[in-house]
C-alpha positions, 0 to 999 in steps of 0.5 A: 301418624297425621296427615295433612295435604299428603303430608305426613308427620309423626306422634311422639309423647315424653312421659317425663314431661307429658308433651307431645311431640312429632316432626314432619316425614317426607320433607327437606330438612327438619320440621317439628311441633309439640303440644300438652295436649291432643288437640294443640298437637294436632293444630300445631302440626297443621300451623307446621304443614301449612308454614312449611308449604308457604316456605318452600313455594317462597323459596321454590323449593320441592315440598317433598324430598326425593326418594332415588330408590336407592338405600343399603339394607342389613340381613343376615348371612343365611337370609342374604344366601337364600335370597340370592339362591332364590333369585339365581333360581327364578332367573332374576336380579335379587333386586327383584326378589327383595322388591316383590317382598317389599311389594307384597309386604305393603300389599298384604298390609301386614304392618296394619295387621299387628296394629290392629293386634296392639289396638285391639288390646287397648280397646279391651281396656278402655271397655264399655267406654268405647263408642267408635274406633275408625276403620278404613275397609281394606282392598286386599282383604276383610280384615280391615285396617286402622286409618293412620290416626288410629284414634279411639272415641269414648262417651267419658266426659267426650274426651278422645283417646288418640293412640295408646300413649293417652289410654293410661290417662283415660284410664285413671280419669276413669278409675277416679271417676269410678272411685267418686260415685 
């Protein structure tokens, strides 16, 4: 995810066209951006955010999408039964149990631990070229968590590897540089 002025956007990569693309999330409507490289992609994301905010202000529209807090959740009948039974045993509504589970997930940062595991394998592939991995200290535990941008820096030609999708391209370049020495 990218973030600018409290608006987030996705980061995707199409291997066939070798293009980065993404869309703003949490906004009214569909706003997309694309580019051929990471630097241009980041600039286009910022431009998309700025243009979207300007359009909202000119048309007196809310910038962020309003969430009502109501959505359907699909689960197995077994989990549904266990959740309902737990809510009855505790004397609370099913929504309370669900909200506690969501809150626990978000506060425990389990999602960031999955990302940490995923990106540690990327870091090991890059080996000695890694100079820095951006981390943000975690308030809830001592593990720390990746920032939303998940950027790995390396010294080889002063490039920046953004997310896992650019790693294979970097590894090919690294291999090519090693072969030519």
